[in-house]
N, C-alpha and C positions, 0 to 999 in steps of 0.2 A: 517876597517872603520865601525863604529857603527851607526845605525840609530834608533831613538826613535820615537814611535808613541804615541801620547797623546790619552788616552782613557777617554771618558766621559760617565757617567751613564745617560741613557735616563729616564726621569721622566714618571710616569704613565699618561695616557690620562687625559686632563683637563675636558673633557666632560663626560666620563663614568667611569673614574678612573681605567680602565683596564691596566694591565701591559703588554698586548700583543701589544707592539709598536715596530716599526722597522724603520730603515733608508733605503730609496730607492733612486734609481737614475733614472731620466727621460730618455726617449729614443730619445730626440731631438738631433739635430745636435750639439748643445753645451749643453752637459748634465748638469743638475742641480740636487741637492740632496734635499731631504725633508724627514721628519719623518711622519709616518702615523700610525693610530691605526687600528689593525686588527679586533677589536671588533665592533666599531661603524663607521669606515671609516673616522674619522676626520683626516685632514692633516695639517701639519705645513707649514710655509712659505718656499719657495725655497731658496737655498743658493748655493754658488760656490763649497763647499766641505762638507764632512761629519761633521767635527767639527762645522762649522758654522750652519749647519742644526740642529744639536743637541742643540746648544746654542739657536737658534730661538725657538725650541720646549720647552726647559726648561724655557726660559725667553722671551715669545712672544712679538713682537712689536704690535702696534695697527692695522696696515694695513696688509692685506693678499695679497700676489702676486698671479697673475693669471697664471695658467699653461694651455696650450691648446695642444690637441693631433691632429695629422694629420691622416686623414683616408687613409688607404693603400688598 
């Protein structure tokens, strides 16, 4: 059985044009994925999986979802 993984290129940061961007996963009970810029800290919208997060980063929608962190 073969499995294929779709790979998408992540565009440079829209705010600072840095190529130092990466896809991250939140540490919530139901993990969400998002793309962030390592240079300026700009974050994209959260999504259910890696591919959706990269698509949101490359083609952002108007509203930004809110992520919150729990204090431990």
